[in-house]
C-alpha positions, 0 to 999 in steps of 0.5 A, spaced: 305 385 091 310 386 085 314 389 091 316 383 094 317 379 088 325 378 087 327 378 094 330 372 096 329 368 103 333 371 109 334 378 106 332 385 109 328 388 104 326 396 107 319 398 105 315 403 106 310 405 110 304 403 107 308 397 104 309 395 111 303 395 113 299 390 108 305 387 109 303 386 117 295 384 114 297 380 109 301 375 116 295 376 121 291 374 116 295 367 115 295 366 122 288 368 123 287 361 118 292 357 121 290 357 127 282 356 125 285 350 121 289 347 128 282 350 132 278 345 126 282 339 126 283 339 133 274 341 133 274 334 128 279 330 132 276 331 138 268 329 135 271 323 132 274 320 139 267 322 142 264 318 138 268 311 139 272 312 146 266 317 151 272 317 156 275 324 155 280 327 151 287 331 155 288 336 150 295 340 151 293 347 153 285 345 156 286 339 159 278 336 159 275 342 160 271 342 154 269 335 155 266 336 162 263 343 159 259 339 153 257 335 158 256 340 163 247 339 163 248 332 164 254 333 169 253 328 175 249 322 169 257 324 165 261 323 172 258 316 173 259 313 166 266 315 167 267 312 173 264 306 172 268 305 165 274 307 169 274 302 175 270 306 179 276 313 180 278 317 174 283 322 175 281 330 170 285 334 169 284 342 168 286 346 164 294 348 165 294 355 168 288 353 172 288 348 179 283 343 176 287 336 177 284 332 182 281 324 183 274 322 182 272 315 186 267 312 188 270 305 191 267 303 197 275 301 199 278 308 198 272 312 200 272 309 208 280 310 206 279 316 206 273 318 211 274 313 216 281 308 216 287 313 214 283 321 215 289 323 218 292 322 212 287 327 207 288 334 210 282 339 207 286 345 209 285 353 209 283 354 203 277 349 203 275 353 211 275 358 207 271 356 201 266 352 206 265 357 211 258 358 210 258 350 215 262 353 220 267 347 223 262 342 224 264 334 221 264 337 214 268 343 216 273 340 220 279 337 221 283 330 225 281 330 233 276 335 230 273 331 226 274 325 231 270 328 237 265 330 232 264 324 229 263 321 235 256 325 237 254 325 231 255 317 231 252 317 239 246 322 236 244 318 230 245 311 234 240 313 240 233 310 241 229 316 241 232 318 235 231 312 231 224 311 233 223 320 230 226 317 225 221 312 223 215 316 226 218 321 219 219 318 214 212 313 215 209 320 216 213 324 210 214 318 206 207 316 205 204 323 204 209 323 198 208 316 195 201 318 195 203 324 190 206 321 186 200 317 185 
């Protein structure tokens, strides 16, 4: 390090190849240590906040993804807890480099509004149809008039007396067998 002792800040220094390599290695080590320190600080802050506040933290780059990954083994229970603590709706923000932002809701009024009252405002779009192509053009993949037609057909089938008789007979038969196997 003797070659940098008498250098003033901002002064241009001509270094040999070996000296330049040593300086580059030192700079890389300093950056690595700084990044590790910042990462540790964020991790400790996260653990502290997670201990006292169960709502996920929206981190600058990764969003709420760390919270979801920590709870992936119990994602349904975690989602239910989030919704119950946050007045039945919760905005989840994913990483800034991905499009994982969504609003989860369990409020019956919101669900009724989206699925029945004002369904035409909530289009599924081509990406949704491409992802769920296996469902075909059924009620889960259809939009607007096609959905309305499918819904009317499904409603008439479910309310048909023969279907209701079949449902009652099947549930009592299979339900009885299931309860017997559980006890």
